[in-house]
C-alpha positions in Angstrom: 0.3 0.2 -0.1 1.0 3.4 -0.9 2.0 5.8 1.7 1.1 8.7 0.7 2.6 11.1 3.3 6.3 10.1 2.4 5.8 11.2 -1.2 7.4 14.5 -1.8 6.3 16.9 -4.3 8.7 17.8 -7.0 9.7 21.2 -7.9 12.1 22.1 -11.1 15.5 23.8 -10.2 15.8 27.4 -10.1 16.9 29.0 -13.5 20.3 29.5 -14.1 19.2 33.0 -15.7 15.8 34.3 -15.9 14.0 34.7 -19.4 13.2 37.9 -21.1 10.3 38.6 -22.5 11.5 37.7 -26.1 12.5 33.9 -24.4 8.5 34.1 -23.4 7.4 35.2 -26.6 9.4 33.0 -29.0 10.7 30.0 -26.6 14.6 29.8 -25.8 16.5 30.2 -28.9 17.9 27.3 -30.4 21.9 26.8 -30.5 23.5 27.6 -33.8 25.2 24.0 -33.9 21.9 22.6 -33.3 19.7 24.7 -35.9 22.2 23.5 -38.9 21.2 20.1 -38.0 17.6 20.9 -38.9 18.7 22.1 -42.3 17.6 20.3 -45.3 20.2 18.8 -47.8 19.9 22.1 -49.9 19.8 24.3 -46.8 23.0 22.9 -45.9 24.6 23.4 -49.0 23.2 27.0 -48.9 24.9 27.6 -45.7 28.2 26.4 -46.9 27.9 28.5 -50.0 27.6 31.7 -48.0 30.0 30.6 -45.2 32.4 29.8 -48.4 31.6 33.7 -49.5 33.5 34.9 -46.3 36.8 33.6 -47.0 37.5 36.4 -49.4 41.1 36.0 -48.3 41.2 32.8 -49.9 38.8 33.0 -52.9 38.5 35.2 -55.5 35.0 33.9 -56.3 33.0 30.7 -54.8 30.5 28.8 -57.3 27.3 26.2 -55.9 27.3 23.1 -58.1 25.1 20.5 -56.8 22.4 18.4 -58.3 22.8 15.5 -60.6 25.3 15.4 -62.5 27.9 17.6 -60.6 30.8 14.9 -60.6 31.2 15.4 -56.7 31.4 19.1 -57.0 29.2 21.0 -54.2 30.9 24.1 -53.5 33.7 25.2 -55.0 36.4 28.0 -54.0 38.3 29.7 -56.9 41.8 31.3 -56.6 42.4 32.1 -60.3 40.0 33.0 -62.7 40.6 29.7 -64.5 37.8 28.2 -62.2 37.7 24.4 -62.1 40.9 24.6 -64.7 42.8 26.3 -62.2 43.7 26.6 -58.5 40.5 25.6 -56.4 39.3 24.3 -53.4 36.2 21.7 -53.1 34.0 21.5 -50.1 31.2 18.5 -50.4 28.1 18.9 -48.3 26.8 15.5 -46.4 24.2 16.1 -44.5 22.9 12.9 -42.5 21.8 12.3 -38.9 24.9 11.2 -37.8 28.5 11.8 -37.6 30.1 10.4 -41.3 31.6 7.3 -41.4 33.8 5.9 -44.3 31.3 4.2 -45.8 29.2 7.3 -46.2 31.8 9.0 -48.6 33.7 6.3 -50.2 31.9 7.1 -53.5 32.8 10.9 -53.3 36.5 9.9 -53.2 35.8 8.0 -56.4 34.0 10.4 -58.4 37.1 12.6 -57.3 39.8 10.3 -58.7 37.5 9.1 -61.9 36.3 12.7 -63.2 39.9 14.3 -62.4 41.4 11.3 -64.4 39.2 12.2 -67.4 39.9 15.7 -67.1 36.9 17.2 -66.7 38.5 19.6 -63.6 41.8 19.5 -62.3 42.5 18.1 -59.1 41.9 20.8 -56.2 44.1 22.1 -53.8 41.8 20.8 -51.1 39.0 18.8 -51.0 36.7 19.2 -47.5 34.0 17.4 -46.2 31.6 19.7 -44.5 28.7 18.1 -42.8 26.3 19.1 -39.6 27.0 16.0 -37.1 30.7 16.0 -38.0 33.2 13.5 -38.7 33.2 10.3 -36.8 36.5 8.6 -35.3 37.0 6.3 -37.9 37.3 8.4 -40.7 39.1 11.4 -38.8 42.3 9.0 -38.1 41.8 8.2 -42.4 42.2 11.4 -42.9 45.2 11.8 -40.7 47.1 9.1 -42.5 46.7 9.6 -46.6 48.4 5.9 -47.0 45.6 4.2 -44.9 43.0 6.4 -46.4 44.5 5.3 -50.4 44.2 1.5 -48.8 40.7 1.8 -47.7 39.1 3.2 -50.9 41.1 1.0 -53.3 39.7 -2.3 -51.3 36.7 -1.0 -51.3 36.5 0.4 -54.8 34.3 -2.9 -55.9 31.7 -2.4 -53.0 31.1 1.6 -53.0 32.8 3.4 -56.3 32.5 1.0 -59.4 28.7 1.0 -59.8 28.0 4.9 -58.0 30.5 7.0 -60.2 28.1 7.5 -63.1 24.7 5.7 -63.9 25.6 4.1 -67.2 28.8 2.4 -66.8 31.0 0.8 -64.1 34.3 1.9 -63.5 37.1 -0.5 -62.8 40.1 0.5 -61.2 42.4 -1.0 -64.0 45.3 0.5 -66.3 45.7 4.0 -67.0 42.7 4.9 -64.0 44.7 2.6 -61.7 47.9 4.2 -62.4 46.4 7.4 -61.7 44.8 6.4 -58.4 48.5 5.3 -57.4 49.8 8.6 -58.2 47.1 10.6 -56.5 47.7 12.6 -53.1 45.6 11.5 -50.8 46.7 14.1 -48.3 44.2 17.0 -50.2 41.5 15.3 -48.2 40.3 16.8 -44.6 37.2 18.5 -43.1 35.5 21.4 -41.6 34.4 21.6 -38.0 30.8 23.7 -37.6 31.6 25.3 -34.9 34.4 27.1 -37.1 31.9 27.4 -39.6 29.4 29.2 -38.0 32.0 31.5 -36.7 33.2 32.4 -40.1 29.4 33.0 -41.6 28.9 35.4 -38.9 30.9 37.5 -41.1 28.5 37.3 -43.7 25.5 39.3 -44.6 23.5 36.2 -44.4 23.9 35.4 -40.8 21.5 37.4 -39.4 19.0 35.8 -41.5 19.9 32.0 -40.8 20.1 32.3 -37.0 18.7 35.7 -35.7 20.2 37.4 -32.9 19.8 40.8 -34.5 22.4 43.0 -36.3 25.9 43.6 -35.3 26.3 47.3 -33.6 26.6 50.2 -36.2 29.5 52.3 -36.8 29.6 55.9 -36.2 28.9 58.3 -39.2 32.1 60.5 -39.8 31.2 64.1 -40.3 31.4 64.7 -44.3 34.6 66.0 -45.6 34.7 69.5 -46.5 34.9 69.2 -50.6 31.7 66.8 -51.8 32.7 64.0 -53.9 32.1 63.2 -57.2 29.2 60.8 -56.6 27.3 63.6 -54.6 27.6 66.0 -57.5 23.9 65.3 -58.4 21.9 66.0 -55.4 24.4 68.8 -54.8 23.2 70.6 -58.0 19.5 69.8 -57.0 20.2 71.0 -53.8 21.6 74.3 -55.3 18.6 74.8 -57.5 16.5 74.1 -54.5 18.0 77.0 -53.1 18.4 79.1 -56.4 14.4 78.6 -56.8 13.7 80.0 -53.5 15.7 82.9 -53.4 14.8 83.9 -57.0 18.6 83.9 -58.0 21.0 81.9 -59.4 23.3 79.6 -57.3 26.7 78.4 -58.8 28.3 77.2 -56.0 28.2 76.6 -52.5 30.2 79.4 -51.7 27.7 81.6 -52.9 25.2 80.3 -50.4 27.1 82.3 -47.8 26.8 85.6 -49.4 23.0 85.1 -50.5 20.4 86.9 -48.8 19.4 83.8 -46.3 23.5 83.1 -45.4 21.8 80.7 -43.1 21.2 78.3 -46.0 24.8 77.3 -45.9 24.2 75.5 -42.3 21.3 74.1 -44.2 23.3 72.4 -47.0 25.9 71.0 -44.1 22.8 69.5 -42.7 21.6 68.1 -46.2 25.0 66.7 -46.6 25.3 65.0 -42.8 21.9 63.3 -44.0 23.1 61.7 -47.0 26.1 60.4 -45.5 24.1 58.8 -42.9 22.5 56.9 -45.9 25.8 56.2 -47.7 27.2 54.8 -44.4 23.6 52.6 -43.8 24.0 51.5 -47.3 27.5 49.9 -46.7 26.6 48.7 -43.5 23.7 46.9 -45.1 26.3 45.6 -47.6 28.2 43.6 -45.1 25.3 42.7 -43.0 22.2 41.8 -44.8 21.1 39.9 -48.2 21.5 41.9 -51.2 18.6 44.0 -52.3 17.6 44.9 -48.4 19.1 48.5 -48.8 17.1 49.2 -52.1 14.1 47.8 -50.9 14.4 50.2 -47.5 15.0 52.9 -50.4 11.7 51.9 -52.1 9.9 52.3 -49.0 11.1 55.4 -48.1 10.1 57.0 -52.0 6.6 55.4 -51.3 6.4 57.0 -48.0 6.8 60.5 -49.7 5.9 61.0 -53.0 3.0 61.8 -52.7 4.0 64.7 -50.9 6.7 65.4 -52.8 4.2 65.6 -55.9 1.9 68.3 -54.1 2.4 71.8 -55.1 4.8 73.8 -53.3 5.7 77.4 -53.2 9.3 76.6 -54.4 12.2 74.0 -54.6 13.5 74.3 -51.1 9.6 73.8 -49.6 9.4 70.8 -51.4 12.7 69.8 -50.6 12.2 70.1 -47.0 8.2 69.0 -46.9 9.3 65.6 -48.5 12.3 65.2 -45.8 10.1 65.9 -42.9 7.8 63.3 -44.2 10.6 60.7 -44.9 11.7 61.5 -41.2 7.6 59.8 -40.0 7.9 56.8 -42.1 8.0 53.7 -39.3 10.3 51.7 -40.8 8.9 48.0 -39.4 9.2 45.1 -41.8 12.7 45.7 -43.3 15.5 43.9 -41.7 17.3 47.2 -41.2 14.3 48.7 -39.1 16.8 48.3 -35.8 19.4 50.2 -37.1 17.4 53.2 -39.2 17.9 56.4 -37.9 15.9 59.6 -38.7 18.9 60.9 -40.4 19.2 57.7 -43.2 15.5 58.2 -43.7 16.2 61.6 -44.6 19.5 61.0 -46.3 18.1 58.4 -48.8 15.7 61.4 -49.9 18.8 62.6 -51.2 20.3 59.3 -52.4 17.1 59.2 -54.4 17.4 62.8 -55.9 21.0 61.5 -56.8 19.4 59.1 -59.2 16.7 61.6 -60.4 13.7 59.8 -58.8 13.2 62.9 -56.9 13.8 66.4 -58.5 13.4 69.3 -56.3 12.8 72.0 -59.3 12.0 70.8 -62.6 13.1 73.2 -65.5 9.6 75.0 -66.3 10.3 76.2 -62.3 13.3 77.8 -63.5 15.8 75.4 -61.9 18.1 75.3 -64.9 18.8 71.7 -64.4 
């Protein structure tokens, strides 16, 4: 008979750290090394391609192959412009629910040896296996002993390679192919740690989308140089036209603002340049932290948020410009991945970027702008 008085209630241990509001809303974050194990094979190849793109000190370009007929190449990193005919490294993606064993990948060795023998591509400088669950002990030992690896592949060629290199032919390890095999450098084979890949992937613009966690801190924006760059010439010309239209007198250069009837416009010009630089530095930040096209989508969001105000009737070009950038400052950015780092100056500066591309024109020719 159960003595209920002797039974003790069970209480969970106190947490090591207290949950945040975000944890309560979305749950505790999944560790990155665990998250990659949930990737599909195609997602793992995409992740590997993204990771390899961060190795800019090693490669001039990276290309993903994959799919039927890839001849044993998933992701290739090129050190020259000769692609597979020059110096290159191969990253072979394997997505299994266990650490890789020799039997998982013996056919891949056969593909490389056969297709390089056929001169379909040059022998890679390095051949790395990448797998979310890592490499098993036996395979690690083989990688450390190229002669033992060579013997393992040779003794298992019949079972794992002969009928798995091509669909239509059996590839016997004999004659010239055997000679090629015997002279092959098996020390090129190795592996990459998942932890190392994730760390280097964090330096790519794909990382925040893959793993979340927010964007890195945004660097401070320096004061614009005294002389404007040639890339600023169009929006600067547009500003001078707007000032001239407002003053009713030609303004040919920045210095003339100081001697005009409203010298305070010189300070206005400095503020507009600061806003433009904010937007330009945000563009550079976006290039390094988020996927391609993200900043351009932000520009278009700003454009559609201001265009109705911009197209209204205005007393002059300066009034139009100020009304437009004032509207831009009020736009709430919520869906764009850059929303957490966008500042008021960025919204306003994007208007000048749009003016730099003539998507916004402060003074039309029939208003006496002289554009």
